[in-house]
N, CA, C and O atoms as CSV, one atom per row, in Angstrom:
chain,resi,resn,atom,element,x,y,z
A,1,MET,N,N,0.853,-1.179,0.000
A,1,MET,CA,C,0.000,0.000,0.000
A,1,MET,C,C,0.898,1.240,0.000
A,1,MET,O,O,1.847,1.323,0.779
A,2,SER,N,N,0.601,2.181,-0.857
A,2,SER,CA,C,1.408,3.386,-0.983
A,2,SER,C,C,0.843,4.513,-0.113
A,2,SER,O,O,-0.258,4.420,0.431
A,3,PHE,N,N,1.637,5.577,-0.005
A,3,PHE,CA,C,1.205,6.736,0.777
A,3,PHE,C,C,-0.077,7.325,0.203
A,3,PHE,O,O,-0.944,7.775,0.952
A,4,LEU,N,N,-0.201,7.324,-1.107
A,4,LEU,CA,C,-1.390,7.872,-1.761
A,4,LEU,C,C,-2.650,7.087,-1.378
A,4,LEU,O,O,-3.717,7.663,-1.164
A,5,ASP,N,N,-2.505,5.778,-1.298
A,5,ASP,CA,C,-3.649,4.947,-0.878
A,5,ASP,C,C,-4.018,5.251,0.577
A,5,ASP,O,O,-5.197,5.345,0.918
A,6,ASP,N,N,-2.997,5.405,1.434
A,6,ASP,CA,C,-3.246,5.755,2.844
A,6,ASP,C,C,-3.935,7.107,2.930
A,6,ASP,O,O,-4.874,7.286,3.705
A,7,TRP,N,N,-3.465,8.052,2.132
A,7,TRP,CA,C,-4.006,9.421,2.152
A,7,TRP,C,C,-5.504,9.420,1.816
A,7,TRP,O,O,-6.289,10.143,2.429
A,8,LYS,N,N,-5.872,8.620,0.863
A,8,LYS,CA,C,-7.271,8.552,0.449
A,8,LYS,C,C,-8.169,8.026,1.570
A,8,LYS,O,O,-9.346,8.378,1.639
A,9,GLU,N,N,-7.627,7.201,2.429
A,9,GLU,CA,C,-8.410,6.613,3.518
A,9,GLU,C,C,-8.525,7.533,4.739
A,9,GLU,O,O,-9.390,7.331,5.591
A,10,TRP,N,N,-7.655,8.537,4.819
A,10,TRP,CA,C,-7.678,9.437,5.982
A,10,TRP,C,C,-8.938,10.299,5.948
A,10,TRP,O,O,-9.485,10.597,4.887
A,11,SER,N,N,-9.380,10.687,7.143
A,11,SER,CA,C,-10.530,11.601,7.232
A,11,SER,C,C,-10.080,13.011,6.838
A,11,SER,O,O,-8.887,13.315,6.800
A,12,THR,N,N,-11.057,13.850,6.550
A,12,THR,CA,C,-10.771,15.236,6.177
A,12,THR,C,C,-10.036,15.959,7.308
A,12,THR,O,O,-9.121,16.741,7.048
A,13,ALA,N,N,-10.425,15.708,8.548
A,13,ALA,CA,C,-9.781,16.356,9.701
A,13,ALA,C,C,-8.319,15.939,9.807
A,13,ALA,O,O,-7.449,16.769,10.068
A,14,LYS,N,N,-8.053,14.655,9.605
A,14,LYS,CA,C,-6.681,14.160,9.687
A,14,LYS,C,C,-5.832,14.758,8.560
A,14,LYS,O,O,-4.673,15.113,8.776
A,15,LYS,N,N,-6.404,14.869,7.369
A,15,LYS,CA,C,-5.687,15.478,6.250
A,15,LYS,C,C,-5.370,16.950,6.545
A,15,LYS,O,O,-4.263,17.422,6.288
A,16,ALA,N,N,-6.370,17.668,7.094
A,16,ALA,CA,C,-6.175,19.093,7.413
A,16,ALA,C,C,-5.087,19.262,8.455
A,16,ALA,O,O,-4.224,20.127,8.306
A,17,LEU,N,N,-5.108,18.456,9.506
A,17,LEU,CA,C,-4.075,18.536,10.546
A,17,LEU,C,C,-2.699,18.206,9.974
A,17,LEU,O,O,-1.707,18.827,10.355
A,18,SER,N,N,-2.631,17.254,9.083
A,18,SER,CA,C,-1.349,16.897,8.461
A,18,SER,C,C,-0.794,18.056,7.645
A,18,SER,O,O,0.393,18.372,7.726
A,19,ILE,N,N,-1.662,18.687,6.860
A,19,ILE,CA,C,-1.226,19.823,6.029
A,19,ILE,C,C,-0.763,20.981,6.907
A,19,ILE,O,O,0.268,21.593,6.629
A,20,VAL,N,N,-1.523,21.290,7.974
A,20,VAL,CA,C,-1.140,22.374,8.894
A,20,VAL,C,C,0.198,22.042,9.562
A,20,VAL,O,O,1.051,22.918,9.704
A,21,GLY,N,N,0.384,20.805,9.966
A,21,GLY,CA,C,1.643,20.387,10.607
A,21,GLY,C,C,2.834,20.536,9.689
A,21,GLY,O,O,3.881,21.037,10.099
A,22,VAL,N,N,2.682,20.103,8.443
A,22,VAL,CA,C,3.774,20.217,7.468
A,22,VAL,C,C,4.104,21.689,7.205
A,22,VAL,O,O,5.274,22.058,7.099
A,23,CYS,N,N,3.065,22.526,7.101
A,23,CYS,CA,C,3.287,23.967,6.885
A,23,CYS,C,C,4.031,24.590,8.062
A,23,CYS,O,O,4.937,25.399,7.867
A,24,CYS,N,N,3.650,24.214,9.283
A,24,CYS,CA,C,4.323,24.757,10.476
A,24,CYS,C,C,5.788,24.361,10.506
A,24,CYS,O,O,6.655,25.187,10.792
A,25,ILE,N,N,6.063,23.099,10.211
A,25,ILE,CA,C,7.455,22.637,10.188
A,25,ILE,C,C,8.233,23.386,9.103
A,25,ILE,O,O,9.383,23.773,9.311
A,26,GLY,N,N,7.604,23.586,7.952
A,26,GLY,CA,C,8.255,24.340,6.879
A,26,GLY,C,C,8.576,25.764,7.282
A,26,GLY,O,O,9.665,26.258,6.990
A,27,LEU,N,N,7.638,26.441,7.954
A,27,LEU,CA,C,7.880,27.818,8.407
A,27,LEU,C,C,9.000,27.875,9.440
A,27,LEU,O,O,9.811,28.800,9.429
A,28,ILE,N,N,9.045,26.894,10.326
A,28,ILE,CA,C,10.111,26.857,11.328
A,28,ILE,C,C,11.465,26.696,10.646
A,28,ILE,O,O,12.427,27.377,11.002
A,29,ILE,N,N,11.542,25.806,9.678
A,29,ILE,CA,C,12.804,25.593,8.958
A,29,ILE,C,C,13.217,26.863,8.207
A,29,ILE,O,O,14.386,27.247,8.231
A,30,ILE,N,N,12.267,27.502,7.550
A,30,ILE,CA,C,12.571,28.752,6.841
A,30,ILE,C,C,13.070,29.812,7.815
A,30,ILE,O,O,14.039,30.512,7.522
A,31,GLY,N,N,12.417,29.938,8.972
A,31,GLY,CA,C,12.839,30.910,9.987
A,31,GLY,C,C,14.240,30.642,10.489
A,31,GLY,O,O,15.017,31.577,10.683
A,32,LEU,N,N,14.580,29.372,10.705
A,32,LEU,CA,C,15.926,29.034,11.163
A,32,LEU,C,C,16.979,29.341,10.107
A,32,LEU,O,O,18.063,29.831,10.423
A,33,VAL,N,N,16.656,29.050,8.854
A,33,VAL,CA,C,17.600,29.322,7.767
A,33,VAL,C,C,17.824,30.826,7.622
A,33,VAL,O,O,18.966,31.275,7.523
A,34,ILE,N,N,16.744,31.607,7.608
A,34,ILE,CA,C,16.874,33.059,7.480
A,34,ILE,C,C,17.601,33.633,8.687
A,34,ILE,O,O,18.459,34.502,8.536
A,35,GLY,N,N,17.272,33.161,9.872
A,35,GLY,CA,C,17.940,33.633,11.091
A,35,GLY,C,C,19.422,33.338,11.087
A,35,GLY,O,O,20.208,34.109,11.637
A,36,GLY,N,N,19.817,32.238,10.478
A,36,GLY,CA,C,21.229,31.887,10.410
A,36,GLY,C,C,22.027,32.788,9.492
A,36,GLY,O,O,23.235,32.943,9.670
A,37,PHE,N,N,21.359,33.391,8.501
A,37,PHE,CA,C,22.057,34.261,7.562
A,37,PHE,C,C,21.986,35.730,7.926
A,37,PHE,O,O,22.766,36.530,7.410
A,38,SER,N,N,21.071,36.098,8.801
A,38,SER,CA,C,20.966,37.513,9.164
A,38,SER,C,C,21.987,37.824,10.237
A,38,SER,O,O,22.418,36.941,10.979
A,39,SER,N,N,22.373,39.100,10.312
A,39,SER,CA,C,23.330,39.512,11.333
A,39,SER,C,C,22.702,40.564,12.216
A,39,SER,O,O,22.017,41.472,11.745
A,40,ASP,N,N,22.941,40.428,13.481
A,40,ASP,CA,C,22.456,41.383,14.467
A,40,ASP,C,C,23.657,42.139,14.987
A,40,ASP,O,O,24.549,41.540,15.587
A,41,LYS,N,N,23.700,43.435,14.772
A,41,LYS,CA,C,24.845,44.238,15.174
A,41,LYS,C,C,25.156,44.074,16.661
A,41,LYS,O,O,26.319,44.098,17.064
A,42,ASN,N,N,24.119,43.909,17.468
A,42,ASN,CA,C,24.334,43.776,18.908
A,42,ASN,C,C,25.083,42.504,19.262
A,42,ASN,O,O,25.770,42.473,20.282
A,43,THR,N,N,24.977,41.449,18.452
A,43,THR,CA,C,25.708,40.237,18.749
A,43,THR,C,C,27.090,40.257,18.106
A,43,THR,O,O,27.973,39.513,18.532
A,44,GLU,N,N,27.294,41.087,17.094
A,44,GLU,CA,C,28.576,41.158,16.415
A,44,GLU,C,C,29.564,42.064,17.147
A,44,GLU,O,O,30.747,41.739,17.251
A,45,THR,N,N,29.093,43.174,17.643
A,45,THR,CA,C,29.986,44.172,18.206
A,45,THR,C,C,29.559,44.534,19.615
A,45,THR,O,O,28.580,45.248,19.833
A,46,LYS,N,N,30.316,44.024,20.554
A,46,LYS,CA,C,30.032,44.345,21.944
A,46,LYS,C,C,31.323,44.730,22.634
A,46,LYS,O,O,32.352,44.066,22.506
A,47,ILE,N,N,31.235,45.800,23.354
A,47,ILE,CA,C,32.352,46.193,24.197
A,47,ILE,C,C,31.777,46.548,25.554
A,47,ILE,O,O,30.650,47.031,25.663
A,48,SER,N,N,32.552,46.306,26.564
A,48,SER,CA,C,32.152,46.687,27.912
A,48,SER,C,C,32.882,47.985,28.245
A,48,SER,O,O,34.105,48.070,28.134
A,49,VAL,N,N,32.121,48.986,28.652
A,49,VAL,CA,C,32.713,50.274,29.012
A,49,VAL,C,C,32.306,50.586,30.440
A,49,VAL,O,O,31.122,50.553,30.776
A,50,SER,N,N,33.285,50.889,31.282
A,50,SER,CA,C,33.001,51.225,32.676
A,50,SER,C,C,33.763,52.484,33.066
A,50,SER,O,O,34.672,52.927,32.364
A,51,ASP,N,N,33.370,53.045,34.200
A,51,ASP,CA,C,34.020,54.253,34.753
A,51,ASP,C,C,34.075,55.403,33.749
A,51,ASP,O,O,35.030,56.179,33.743
A,52,LEU,N,N,33.053,55.511,32.904
A,52,LEU,CA,C,33.028,56.564,31.880
A,52,LEU,C,C,32.734,57.905,32.540
A,52,LEU,O,O,31.773,58.034,33.298
A,53,ALA,N,N,33.573,58.908,32.245
A,53,ALA,CA,C,33.392,60.227,32.849
A,53,ALA,C,C,33.922,61.311,31.927
A,53,ALA,O,O,34.850,61.097,31.147
A,54,LEU,N,N,33.303,62.485,32.038
A,54,LEU,CA,C,33.771,63.694,31.355
A,54,LEU,C,C,34.001,64.740,32.435
A,54,LEU,O,O,33.078,65.077,33.176
A,55,SER,N,N,35.199,65.247,32.531
A,55,SER,CA,C,35.481,66.259,33.560
A,55,SER,C,C,36.057,67.510,32.912
A,55,SER,O,O,36.882,67.438,32.001
A,56,SER,N,N,35.600,68.666,33.408
A,56,SER,CA,C,36.033,69.941,32.856
A,56,SER,C,C,37.500,70.189,33.185
A,56,SER,O,O,37.944,70.002,34.318
A,57,GLN,N,N,38.241,70.618,32.162
A,57,GLN,CA,C,39.645,70.979,32.330
A,57,GLN,C,C,39.833,72.487,32.195
A,57,GLN,O,O,40.959,72.983,32.222
A,58,GLY,N,N,38.714,73.218,32.047
A,58,GLY,CA,C,38.755,74.663,31.870
A,58,GLY,C,C,38.887,75.054,30.412
A,58,GLY,O,O,39.337,74.260,29.586
A,59,TYR,N,N,38.496,76.277,30.098
A,59,TYR,CA,C,38.605,76.853,28.757
A,59,TYR,C,C,37.914,75.999,27.692
A,59,TYR,O,O,38.399,75.906,26.565
A,60,GLY,N,N,36.786,75.376,28.039
A,60,GLY,CA,C,36.013,74.597,27.086
A,60,GLY,C,C,36.560,73.216,26.795
A,60,GLY,O,O,36.083,72.537,25.885
A,61,MET,N,N,37.563,72.788,27.562
A,61,MET,CA,C,38.157,71.471,27.344
A,61,MET,C,C,37.614,70.490,28.389
A,61,MET,O,O,37.476,70.831,29.564
A,62,TYR,N,N,37.309,69.274,27.942
A,62,TYR,CA,C,36.767,68.237,28.817
A,62,TYR,C,C,37.551,66.949,28.602
A,62,TYR,O,O,37.781,66.529,27.468
A,63,GLN,N,N,37.954,66.334,29.705
A,63,GLN,CA,C,38.697,65.088,29.619
A,63,GLN,C,C,37.720,63.908,29.696
A,63,GLN,O,O,36.932,63.800,30.635
A,64,LEU,N,N,37.788,63.035,28.703
A,64,LEU,CA,C,36.993,61.812,28.663
A,64,LEU,C,C,37.870,60.675,29.185
A,64,LEU,O,O,38.984,60.468,28.704
A,65,THR,N,N,37.355,59.940,30.173
A,65,THR,CA,C,38.077,58.786,30.703
A,65,THR,C,C,37.119,57.600,30.813
A,65,THR,O,O,35.905,57.771,30.930
A,66,GLY,N,N,37.673,56.431,30.774
A,66,GLY,CA,C,36.882,55.218,30.926
A,66,GLY,C,C,37.734,53.990,30.689
A,66,GLY,O,O,38.888,54.084,30.272
A,67,THR,N,N,37.145,52.837,30.960
A,67,THR,CA,C,37.821,51.568,30.760
A,67,THR,C,C,37.007,50.755,29.756
A,67,THR,O,O,35.795,50.604,29.908
A,68,ILE,N,N,37.671,50.240,28.745
A,68,ILE,CA,C,37.026,49.461,27.688
A,68,ILE,C,C,37.578,48.038,27.706
A,68,ILE,O,O,38.784,47.827,27.830
A,69,VAL,N,N,36.666,47.058,27.578
A,69,VAL,CA,C,37.064,45.659,27.398
A,69,VAL,C,C,36.225,45.105,26.238
A,69,VAL,O,O,35.024,44.886,26.400
A,70,PRO,N,N,36.845,44.876,25.067
A,70,PRO,CA,C,36.090,44.371,23.919
A,70,PRO,C,C,35.901,42.854,23.980
A,70,PRO,O,O,36.698,42.144,24.594
A,71,ASP,N,N,34.825,42.364,23.329
A,71,ASP,CA,C,34.565,40.923,23.289
A,71,ASP,C,C,35.147,40.259,22.055
A,71,ASP,O,O,35.014,39.048,21.875
A,72,LYS,N,N,35.793,41.051,21.203
A,72,LYS,CA,C,36.456,40.501,20.017
A,72,LYS,C,C,37.559,41.463,19.599
A,72,LYS,O,O,37.659,42.569,20.131
A,73,ASP,N,N,38.377,41.048,18.658
A,73,ASP,CA,C,39.440,41.897,18.139
A,73,ASP,C,C,38.856,42.972,17.225
A,73,ASP,O,O,37.924,42.715,16.463
A,74,TYR,N,N,39.414,44.173,17.310
A,74,TYR,CA,C,39.043,45.285,16.432
A,74,TYR,C,C,40.320,45.861,15.853
A,74,TYR,O,O,41.325,45.979,16.553
A,75,SER,N,N,40.287,46.220,14.579
A,75,SER,CA,C,41.463,46.851,13.985
A,75,SER,C,C,41.559,48.323,14.394
A,75,SER,O,O,42.637,48.917,14.374
A,76,TYR,N,N,40.388,48.910,14.771
A,76,TYR,CA,C,40.386,50.333,15.122
A,76,TYR,C,C,39.139,50.659,15.950
A,76,TYR,O,O,38.043,50.195,15.636
A,77,LEU,N,N,39.307,51.443,16.989
A,77,LEU,CA,C,38.192,51.994,17.766
A,77,LEU,C,C,38.408,53.489,17.926
A,77,LEU,O,O,39.544,53.955,18.012
A,78,GLU,N,N,37.312,54.238,17.966
A,78,GLU,CA,C,37.418,55.669,18.238
A,78,GLU,C,C,36.211,56.137,19.040
A,78,GLU,O,O,35.127,55.560,18.954
A,79,ALA,N,N,36.417,57.191,19.820
A,79,ALA,CA,C,35.351,57.782,20.628
A,79,ALA,C,C,35.081,59.198,20.150
A,79,ALA,O,O,35.993,59.947,19.799
A,80,GLN,N,N,33.789,59.544,20.148
A,80,GLN,CA,C,33.330,60.893,19.810
A,80,GLN,C,C,32.440,61.379,20.943
A,80,GLN,O,O,31.874,60.575,21.684
A,81,VAL,N,N,32.315,62.695,21.078
A,81,VAL,CA,C,31.445,63.281,22.099
A,81,VAL,C,C,30.587,64.365,21.459
A,81,VAL,O,O,31.081,65.207,20.709
A,82,ILE,N,N,29.295,64.329,21.769
A,82,ILE,CA,C,28.371,65.378,21.341
A,82,ILE,C,C,27.886,66.078,22.609
A,82,ILE,O,O,27.400,65.426,23.533
A,83,PHE,N,N,28.017,67.399,22.653
A,83,PHE,CA,C,27.617,68.181,23.824
A,83,PHE,C,C,26.251,68.832,23.599
A,83,PHE,O,O,25.942,69.291,22.499
A,84,TYR,N,N,25.433,68.862,24.668
A,84,TYR,CA,C,24.084,69.433,24.611
A,84,TYR,C,C,23.911,70.483,25.701
A,84,TYR,O,O,24.498,70.371,26.777
A,85,ASP,N,N,23.095,71.516,25.416
A,85,ASP,CA,C,22.763,72.483,26.463
A,85,ASP,C,C,21.580,71.953,27.278
A,85,ASP,O,O,21.134,70.825,27.069
A,86,SER,N,N,21.081,72.762,28.197
A,86,SER,CA,C,20.014,72.317,29.098
A,86,SER,C,C,18.684,72.077,28.387
A,86,SER,O,O,17.800,71.424,28.942
A,87,THR,N,N,18.529,72.596,27.163
A,87,THR,CA,C,17.291,72.366,26.413
A,87,THR,C,C,17.401,71.143,25.501
A,87,THR,O,O,16.426,70.761,24.854
A,88,GLY,N,N,18.578,70.532,25.450
A,88,GLY,CA,C,18.791,69.380,24.586
A,88,GLY,C,C,19.327,69.730,23.218
A,88,GLY,O,O,19.488,68.853,22.369
A,89,ALA,N,N,19.607,71.019,22.990
A,89,ALA,CA,C,20.157,71.445,21.698
A,89,ALA,C,C,21.654,71.110,21.639
A,89,ALA,O,O,22.363,71.233,22.637
A,90,VAL,N,N,22.121,70.689,20.471
A,90,VAL,CA,C,23.543,70.398,20.280
A,90,VAL,C,C,24.317,71.711,20.292
A,90,VAL,O,O,23.988,72.646,19.563
A,91,ILE,N,N,25.344,71.769,21.125
A,91,ILE,CA,C,26.173,72.981,21.149
A,91,ILE,C,C,27.544,72.751,20.519
A,91,ILE,O,O,28.191,73.703,20.082
A,92,ASP,N,N,27.992,71.492,20.468
A,92,ASP,CA,C,29.263,71.211,19.809
A,92,ASP,C,C,29.461,69.703,19.687
A,92,ASP,O,O,28.834,68.912,20.393
A,93,LYS,N,N,30.351,69.333,18.771
A,93,LYS,CA,C,30.717,67.934,18.574
A,93,LYS,C,C,32.227,67.837,18.527
A,93,LYS,O,O,32.899,68.647,17.888
A,94,SER,N,N,32.746,66.841,19.209
A,94,SER,CA,C,34.172,66.536,19.124
A,94,SER,C,C,34.287,65.178,18.433
A,94,SER,O,O,34.036,64.143,19.050
A,95,PRO,N,N,34.669,65.182,17.148
A,95,PRO,CA,C,34.611,63.944,16.374
A,95,PRO,C,C,35.696,62.913,16.676
A,95,PRO,O,O,35.472,61.723,16.454
A,96,LEU,N,N,36.833,63.313,17.160
A,96,LEU,CA,C,37.907,62.349,17.404
A,96,LEU,C,C,38.544,62.642,18.758
A,96,LEU,O,O,39.597,63.272,18.850
A,97,VAL,N,N,37.879,62.169,19.797
A,97,VAL,CA,C,38.337,62.428,21.159
A,97,VAL,C,C,39.410,61.427,21.573
A,97,VAL,O,O,40.367,61.773,22.264
A,98,TRP,N,N,39.236,60.188,21.143
A,98,TRP,CA,C,40.173,59.110,21.478
A,98,TRP,C,C,40.132,58.083,20.365
A,98,TRP,O,O,39.090,57.883,19.741
A,99,ASN,N,N,41.267,57.423,20.107
A,99,ASN,CA,C,41.282,56.315,19.155
A,99,ASN,C,C,42.412,55.358,19.481
A,99,ASN,O,O,43.376,55.712,20.160
A,100,MET,N,N,42.275,54.129,18.980
A,100,MET,CA,C,43.320,53.120,19.180
A,100,MET,C,C,43.235,52.088,18.061
A,100,MET,O,O,42.148,51.679,17.651
A,101,ASN,N,N,44.400,51.677,17.578
A,101,ASN,CA,C,44.506,50.617,16.582
A,101,ASN,C,C,44.788,49.275,17.263
A,101,ASN,O,O,45.295,49.231,18.384
A,102,ASP,N,N,44.454,48.188,16.574
A,102,ASP,CA,C,44.782,46.829,16.999
A,102,ASP,C,C,44.344,46.526,18.430
A,102,ASP,O,O,45.168,46.235,19.298
A,103,VAL,N,N,43.060,46.598,18.656
A,103,VAL,CA,C,42.479,46.297,19.962
A,103,VAL,C,C,42.157,44.806,20.001
A,103,VAL,O,O,41.563,44.268,19.067
A,104,HIS,N,N,42.550,44.147,21.083
A,104,HIS,CA,C,42.382,42.696,21.177
A,104,HIS,C,C,41.283,42.294,22.150
A,104,HIS,O,O,41.016,42.986,23.132
A,105,LYS,N,N,40.657,41.167,21.859
A,105,LYS,CA,C,39.579,40.610,22.675
A,105,LYS,C,C,40.027,40.489,24.133
A,105,LYS,O,O,41.130,40.026,24.422
A,106,ASN,N,N,39.147,40.916,25.042
A,106,ASN,CA,C,39.350,40.852,26.496
A,106,ASN,C,C,40.523,41.684,27.007
A,106,ASN,O,O,40.910,41.551,28.168
A,107,GLN,N,N,41.090,42.534,26.166
A,107,GLN,CA,C,42.169,43.433,26.575
A,107,GLN,C,C,41.549,44.599,27.346
A,107,GLN,O,O,40.577,45.190,26.874
A,108,THR,N,N,42.081,44.941,28.508
A,108,THR,CA,C,41.593,46.084,29.273
A,108,THR,C,C,42.322,47.326,28.778
A,108,THR,O,O,43.551,47.390,28.774
A,109,ILE,N,N,41.524,48.320,28.356
A,109,ILE,CA,C,42.080,49.549,27.793
A,109,ILE,C,C,41.627,50.730,28.632
A,109,ILE,O,O,40.432,50.897,28.877
A,110,LYS,N,N,42.567,51.547,29.073
A,110,LYS,CA,C,42.257,52.787,29.776
A,110,LYS,C,C,42.185,53.895,28.736
A,110,LYS,O,O,43.190,54.286,28.144
A,111,MET,N,N,40.958,54.393,28.530
A,111,MET,CA,C,40.728,55.427,27.522
A,111,MET,C,C,40.866,56.805,28.166
A,111,MET,O,O,40.283,57.063,29.219
A,112,THR,N,N,41.628,57.679,27.540
A,112,THR,CA,C,41.746,59.072,27.967
A,112,THR,C,C,41.843,59.927,26.715
A,112,THR,O,O,42.678,59.679,25.845
A,113,GLY,N,N,40.982,60.936,26.629
A,113,GLY,CA,C,41.011,61.827,25.482
A,113,GLY,C,C,40.444,63.181,25.848
A,113,GLY,O,O,39.873,63.356,26.925
A,114,THR,N,N,40.603,64.142,24.943
A,114,THR,CA,C,40.146,65.502,25.196
A,114,THR,C,C,39.090,65.905,24.178
A,114,THR,O,O,39.289,65.796,22.968
A,115,ALA,N,N,37.954,66.377,24.705
A,115,ALA,CA,C,36.870,66.915,23.870
A,115,ALA,C,C,36.826,68.420,24.097
A,115,ALA,O,O,37.209,68.908,25.160
A,116,VAL,N,N,36.356,69.148,23.091
A,116,VAL,CA,C,36.359,70.612,23.171
A,116,VAL,C,C,34.987,71.169,22.827
A,116,VAL,O,O,34.334,70.732,21.880
A,117,VAL,N,N,34.562,72.162,23.636
A,117,VAL,CA,C,33.347,72.923,23.353
A,117,VAL,C,C,33.798,74.339,23.022
A,117,VAL,O,O,34.379,75.025,23.863
A,118,SER,N,N,33.528,74.774,21.795
A,118,SER,CA,C,33.922,76.128,21.421
A,118,SER,C,C,32.820,77.107,21.797
A,118,SER,O,O,31.666,76.710,21.963
A,119,GLY,N,N,33.163,78.365,21.930
A,119,GLY,CA,C,32.178,79.384,22.285
A,119,GLY,C,C,31.954,79.444,23.786
A,119,GLY,O,O,32.702,78.856,24.567
A,120,SER,N,N,30.910,80.166,24.174
A,120,SER,CA,C,30.671,80.399,25.603
A,120,SER,C,C,29.612,79.478,26.202
A,120,SER,O,O,29.296,79.603,27.386
A,121,ASN,N,N,29.061,78.562,25.417
A,121,ASN,CA,C,28.044,77.653,25.931
A,121,ASN,C,C,28.636,76.614,26.881
A,121,ASN,O,O,29.689,76.037,26.611
A,122,SER,N,N,27.950,76.388,27.982
A,122,SER,CA,C,28.355,75.349,28.922
A,122,SER,C,C,27.445,74.141,28.733
A,122,SER,O,O,26.222,74.283,28.763
A,123,PRO,N,N,28.015,72.963,28.542
A,123,PRO,CA,C,27.178,71.787,28.324
A,123,PRO,C,C,26.484,71.327,29.609
A,123,PRO,O,O,27.051,71.382,30.700
A,124,ALA,N,N,25.242,70.874,29.442
A,124,ALA,CA,C,24.496,70.287,30.558
A,124,ALA,C,C,24.601,68.770,30.505
A,124,ALA,O,O,24.480,68.092,31.526
A,125,SER,N,N,24.827,68.243,29.299
A,125,SER,CA,C,24.980,66.802,29.129
A,125,SER,C,C,25.802,66.532,27.886
A,125,SER,O,O,26.076,67.426,27.085
A,126,ALA,N,N,26.187,65.274,27.747
A,126,ALA,CA,C,26.968,64.871,26.578
A,126,ALA,C,C,26.637,63.427,26.242
A,126,ALA,O,O,26.197,62.655,27.094
A,127,LYS,N,N,26.856,63.084,24.988
A,127,LYS,CA,C,26.691,61.700,24.546
A,127,LYS,C,C,28.050,61.219,24.071
A,127,LYS,O,O,28.683,61.851,23.225
A,128,VAL,N,N,28.496,60.090,24.625
A,128,VAL,CA,C,29.749,59.480,24.215
A,128,VAL,C,C,29.411,58.335,23.271
A,128,VAL,O,O,28.583,57.479,23.586
A,129,LEU,N,N,30.061,58.329,22.111
A,129,LEU,CA,C,29.839,57.282,21.111
A,129,LEU,C,C,31.171,56.625,20.799
A,129,LEU,O,O,32.189,57.302,20.660
A,130,ILE,N,N,31.161,55.311,20.689
A,130,ILE,CA,C,32.363,54.590,20.287
A,130,ILE,C,C,32.045,53.845,18.993
A,130,ILE,O,O,31.029,53.159,18.879
A,131,PHE,N,N,32.942,54.002,18.026
A,131,PHE,CA,C,32.788,53.398,16.704
A,131,PHE,C,C,33.911,52.409,16.448
A,131,PHE,O,O,35.004,52.546,16.998
A,132,ASP,N,N,33.645,51.414,15.615
A,132,ASP,CA,C,34.685,50.465,15.232
A,132,ASP,C,C,35.198,50.752,13.824
A,132,ASP,O,O,35.631,49.845,13.114
A,133,GLY,N,N,35.146,51.999,13.437
A,133,GLY,CA,C,35.675,52.448,12.154
A,133,GLY,C,C,36.048,53.909,12.268
A,133,GLY,O,O,35.800,54.544,13.293
A,134,SER,N,N,36.636,54.435,11.229
A,134,SER,CA,C,37.062,55.826,11.287
A,134,SER,C,C,35.863,56.773,11.275
A,134,SER,O,O,34.730,56.360,11.031
A,135,ILE,N,N,36.128,58.008,11.533
A,135,ILE,CA,C,35.140,59.066,11.767
A,135,ILE,C,C,33.827,58.850,11.012
A,135,ILE,O,O,33.799,58.755,9.785
A,136,SER,N,N,32.745,58.776,11.786
A,136,SER,CA,C,31.419,58.572,11.220
A,136,SER,C,C,30.472,59.620,11.786
A,136,SER,O,O,30.565,59.984,12.958
A,137,ASN,N,N,29.566,60.101,10.950
A,137,ASN,CA,C,28.543,61.040,11.414
A,137,ASN,C,C,27.224,60.329,11.685
A,137,ASN,O,O,26.245,60.969,12.068
A,138,ASP,N,N,27.189,59.021,11.491
A,138,ASP,CA,C,25.966,58.241,11.657
A,138,ASP,C,C,25.955,57.584,13.037
A,138,ASP,O,O,26.623,56.574,13.257
A,139,GLU,N,N,25.195,58.165,13.957
A,139,GLU,CA,C,25.151,57.657,15.331
A,139,GLU,C,C,24.648,56.221,15.402
A,139,GLU,O,O,25.001,55.490,16.328
A,140,SER,N,N,23.836,55.810,14.445
A,140,SER,CA,C,23.296,54.446,14.472
A,140,SER,C,C,24.384,53.393,14.250
A,140,SER,O,O,24.159,52.212,14.517
A,141,LYS,N,N,25.553,53.801,13.769
A,141,LYS,CA,C,26.653,52.868,13.536
A,141,LYS,C,C,27.577,52.736,14.742
A,141,LYS,O,O,28.550,51.983,14.696
A,142,ALA,N,N,27.284,53.456,15.815
A,142,ALA,CA,C,28.107,53.363,17.022
A,142,ALA,C,C,27.910,51.993,17.669
A,142,ALA,O,O,26.792,51.481,17.722
A,143,ILE,N,N,28.995,51.403,18.159
A,143,ILE,CA,C,28.894,50.126,18.851
A,143,ILE,C,C,28.679,50.322,20.351
A,143,ILE,O,O,28.421,49.364,21.080
A,144,PHE,N,N,28.789,51.566,20.801
A,144,PHE,CA,C,28.510,51.909,22.196
A,144,PHE,C,C,28.067,53.357,22.247
A,144,PHE,O,O,28.637,54.219,21.578
A,145,THR,N,N,27.030,53.619,23.058
A,145,THR,CA,C,26.524,54.970,23.252
A,145,THR,C,C,26.119,55.119,24.711
A,145,THR,O,O,25.461,54.244,25.274
A,146,GLN,N,N,26.514,56.230,25.316
A,146,GLN,CA,C,26.084,56.509,26.690
A,146,GLN,C,C,25.946,58.023,26.891
A,146,GLN,O,O,26.793,58.806,26.461
A,147,ASN,N,N,24.869,58.402,27.549
A,147,ASN,CA,C,24.660,59.809,27.893
A,147,ASN,C,C,25.263,60.077,29.261
A,147,ASN,O,O,25.224,59.235,30.158
A,148,ILE,N,N,25.820,61.270,29.395
A,148,ILE,CA,C,26.420,61.685,30.668
A,148,ILE,C,C,25.854,63.050,31.043
A,148,ILE,O,O,25.865,63.979,30.236
A,149,THR,N,N,25.362,63.162,32.267
A,149,THR,CA,C,24.919,64.455,32.790
A,149,THR,C,C,26.118,65.147,33.396
A,149,THR,O,O,26.899,64.545,34.133
A,150,MET,N,N,26.252,66.424,33.073
A,150,MET,CA,C,27.447,67.147,33.560
A,150,MET,C,C,27.090,68.085,34.689
A,150,MET,O,O,27.963,68.772,35.220
């Protein structure tokens, strides 16, 4: 007896359940295959940043300090700072506050750099961004972002 003969003997309910089951298994397989090929930036690029601080050095200069521990090797990392006034308006950007080449997985790095605010505006807060490539204006490409109240 062949599968076709068995199929003909099944009730309509059994046939419907079989078709639904096969479709569900197919969707699960498709989801797993697509999930295996997609990339999630959060799983690709992770760094641990601690003790992050911005301290005034006078004359519009601010020292950025922190400790970085990456979860993988990077050929280049850089930090940028965007300064905001009390209303949330951008008052200045420091595009290259800190950088380092050849960063290794689980290496502890003490970051120190200088950011500058030009003019007479005093920042109320700042956003620190770390990128795994050279100077970028696209904040969505940052592998780390943290706001700091000053």
